[in-house]
DOFIBA-360320 format. One record per residue (C-alpha): x, y, z; residue number from 1. Coordinates in Angstrom, 1 decimal. Each point is the difference from the previous one (the first is absolute). Example, Ala and Ser with C-alpha at 12.3 -4.5 7.8 and 13.67 -1.06 7.14 Angstrom:
// residues 2
@X = 12.3 | Y = -4.5 | Z = 7.8 | num = 1
@X = 1.4 | Y = 3.4 | Z = -0.7 | num = 2
// end
This chain:
// residues 63
@X = 11.4 | Y = -13.4 | Z = -5.7 | num = 1
@X = -0.4 | Y = 1.5 | Z = 3.2 | num = 2
@X = -1.4 | Y = 3.0 | Z = -2.1 | num = 3
@X = -3.2 | Y = -2.1 | Z = -1.1 | num = 4
@X = -0.5 | Y = -1.0 | Z = 3.5 | num = 5
@X = 0.1 | Y = 3.6 | Z = 1.6 | num = 6
@X = -2.3 | Y = 0.8 | Z = -3.3 | num = 7
@X = -2.2 | Y = -2.9 | Z = 1.5 | num = 8
@X = 0.0 | Y = 0.9 | Z = 3.3 | num = 9
@X = -0.2 | Y = 3.5 | Z = -0.3 | num = 10
@X = -3.5 | Y = -0.6 | Z = -2.3 | num = 11
@X = -1.5 | Y = -2.1 | Z = 3.2 | num = 12
@X = 0.6 | Y = 2.6 | Z = 2.4 | num = 13
@X = -1.6 | Y = 2.7 | Z = -2.5 | num = 14
@X = -3.0 | Y = -2.4 | Z = -0.3 | num = 15
@X = -0.5 | Y = -1.0 | Z = 3.6 | num = 16
@X = 0.2 | Y = 3.9 | Z = 1.0 | num = 17
@X = -2.5 | Y = 0.5 | Z = -2.6 | num = 18
@X = -1.6 | Y = -2.6 | Z = 1.6 | num = 19
@X = -0.6 | Y = 1.1 | Z = 2.9 | num = 20
@X = -0.9 | Y = 4.1 | Z = -1.0 | num = 21
@X = -2.9 | Y = -2.0 | Z = -1.7 | num = 22
@X = -0.8 | Y = -2.2 | Z = 3.1 | num = 23
@X = 0.3 | Y = 3.6 | Z = 2.5 | num = 24
@X = -2.1 | Y = 2.2 | Z = -2.5 | num = 25
@X = -3.1 | Y = -2.9 | Z = 0.2 | num = 26
@X = 0.1 | Y = -0.2 | Z = 3.5 | num = 27
@X = -0.1 | Y = 3.6 | Z = 0.4 | num = 28
@X = -2.6 | Y = 1.0 | Z = -2.5 | num = 29
@X = -2.1 | Y = -3.2 | Z = 1.7 | num = 30
@X = 0.4 | Y = 1.7 | Z = 2.8 | num = 31
@X = -1.1 | Y = 3.0 | Z = -0.9 | num = 32
@X = -3.4 | Y = -1.6 | Z = -1.3 | num = 33
@X = 1.5 | Y = 0.7 | Z = -4.4 | num = 34
@X = -2.5 | Y = -3.1 | Z = -2.1 | num = 35
@X = 2.2 | Y = -2.6 | Z = -1.9 | num = 36
@X = -0.7 | Y = 2.2 | Z = -2.9 | num = 37
@X = 1.7 | Y = 3.0 | Z = 1.4 | num = 38
@X = 3.3 | Y = -1.8 | Z = 1.2 | num = 39
@X = 0.1 | Y = -2.0 | Z = -3.2 | num = 40
@X = 0.5 | Y = 3.7 | Z = -1.7 | num = 41
@X = 2.1 | Y = 1.3 | Z = 2.4 | num = 42
@X = 2.2 | Y = -3.6 | Z = -0.6 | num = 43
@X = -0.5 | Y = 0.8 | Z = -4.0 | num = 44
@X = 1.5 | Y = 3.4 | Z = 0.6 | num = 45
@X = 2.3 | Y = 0.0 | Z = 2.2 | num = 46
@X = 1.5 | Y = -2.8 | Z = -0.8 | num = 47
@X = -0.7 | Y = -0.6 | Z = -4.0 | num = 48
@X = -1.7 | Y = -3.5 | Z = 0.7 | num = 49
@X = -2.2 | Y = -1.0 | Z = -2.6 | num = 50
@X = -3.9 | Y = -0.7 | Z = 1.7 | num = 51
@X = 0.3 | Y = -3.9 | Z = 0.1 | num = 52
@X = 3.3 | Y = 0.5 | Z = 2.3 | num = 53
@X = -1.7 | Y = 2.9 | Z = 2.0 | num = 54
@X = -3.1 | Y = -2.1 | Z = 0.3 | num = 55
@X = 2.6 | Y = -3.5 | Z = 1.5 | num = 56
@X = 1.7 | Y = 2.5 | Z = 2.1 | num = 57
@X = -3.4 | Y = 1.2 | Z = 1.8 | num = 58
@X = -1.4 | Y = -3.5 | Z = 0.0 | num = 59
@X = 3.8 | Y = -1.9 | Z = 1.4 | num = 60
@X = -1.5 | Y = 2.9 | Z = 3.1 | num = 61
@X = -2.9 | Y = -1.8 | Z = 1.3 | num = 62
@X = 2.1 | Y = -3.5 | Z = 0.1 | num = 63
// end
């Protein structure tokens, strides 16, 4: 049972780290004056996001 909880915790940590990296990438690229399309392409290439998820990540940073 503890193994299951450890696995769930580990997966949550990994998702959190990836989310932070994606947010950092979007912020840095915005500061560098990159377009939303350029940012989306980078997210798709670097993090393996689908076009829809990359677009969502970019749009969430506007909120």
